[in-house]
N, C-alpha and C positions, 0 to 999 in steps of 0.2 A: 504494500500500500504506500502511496506517495501523495502528499498534498503539495500543490503548487499554486501560487497566486502572485499577482503583480500588485505592488503598493508603492506609495511614495517613501523615499528613504527616511524622511522625518516629517513631522507635522509643521507646516509653514504658517506663520502668523504674519499678516501684513504689518509692516512697520511704518510709522508716520515719520515725516521729516524731523520731528522733535526727538525721536529715538536716536537718529543718526547724529543730531547736534549734541545730545546728552553724552553719547559715547565719545564723540570727538572732543568735547570740552573736558570731560572727565579724564580722558587720556592725556590731553594737553596739560592739565593741572598736575597729573602724576609725573609726566615728563619734566615739567618745570621743577617740581620738588626734587627729582633725581638729579637734575643739572645743578640745582642749588647745593645739593649734598656732594657735588663733584663725582657722582657715580654715573659716568658717561655710558658704560656698558648697559646699566639698567635703563637709562634713557633710551638707548637704541632698541633694547628689547621691548620696552613699553610702546615705542613708536610702531614697531613691527606688529605687536599684539593689537594695538588700536586699529591699525590699517587692516589687519586680517579680520578682526571682528566686524568692521564696517563692510568689508567685501562679503563676508559670509552672511551678514544680515540681509543683504540685498539679493542673495542667491536663491533661486527657486530650487526645490528638491527634485532630484531625478527619480524616474520610475525604475524600480528594481524588481527583479524576480526572486521570490523566496520559494525554496523547496524543502520539504521535510520528508525524509525517507529512511530506509534501513541503515544507510551509511552515516547519516547525521543530518545536520541543518546546512543548507547551501544558500548563501546570499550572494547574488550575482554569480561570480565564478569561484567564490571562496567557500570551501567546505569546512565546517566545524564538526569533526567526528564526535559522537556521543561520549567517547572516552576522555575528551578534553573538556567536557561540560559537567558541572557539578549538580545543577538543579534547574528547574524551570518554574514559572508561575504565569498563569493566564489572567490578565487583567480584563475581566469582562464587564466591569462596572463603569469604566471610563467611556466618554463619548465615542472615542475610537478605540476599539478593542485591540489589545496587543499582547504579545508574548515576551516575557523577560527571561533570558537564559543567563545563568551564572557560570562563568568560565573559570578555568584554572589559571588563565593568563593574568599576570600582575598589572599590565598596562591597559587591559580591556576586560575588567571583571564582569561587566554586564553588557548584554546584547539585547537591544529593544527592537522587536519586529512588529510593526503594525499589521493586524490581520485584515485581509480584504473582506468585502461583503460576500464574496462567492465561496468562502470557506466557513464551515461550521466549527466554531471554536471548541465545542464540546468533543467533537470527533478528534480534533488535533490534540486536545488535552488527554484523551484516553490513549491515543497512540504514543504520546510522549511519556505517559506513565509506564509504558512497557520498557522504556529505555533510561529514564531519569527519574530521580525522586522529585516530588512536588514540594516546593518550599516557598512560603510567602516572601516576596522580595519587596522590602520597603524602598522607596526612592532614596538614593544617597544624596549627600550634599551637592556633589558634582552633577547628578541628574537634575536636581532642582535648579541649580545655577544655569545649566545649559538650556533648560526649558524656559527659564526666566529671560535669559538674554536672547 
């Protein structure tokens, strides 16, 4: 059995010009503080981070293909075998249903996959139960920050 669906890579929120101004001014103030502290490397890093955040804020999400099968979970062309995943949780109470997978990887502990309308989340849940333990995943501070920004 395999489940395949297309979804957006992340939930996009339209940002007003005020959002871009706030990020730009906040970044400029932090850069100014770094320069006053004579920490030029930090100033350069803050400049790059501010620029990247503004670029990412205006970017539209791409459509991705997600497949869950016997081998594991495939997102685009990247396969996450079940042996590298610790647990899963299906968030079916949110406006957009999604699956959260907890990975063994240190730099990518959570993988969030929005479920498409064409996939029954309960069938996916029962299939994943055969391969992974079900464990409630609370949003981390990084998850909340990414969603807020």
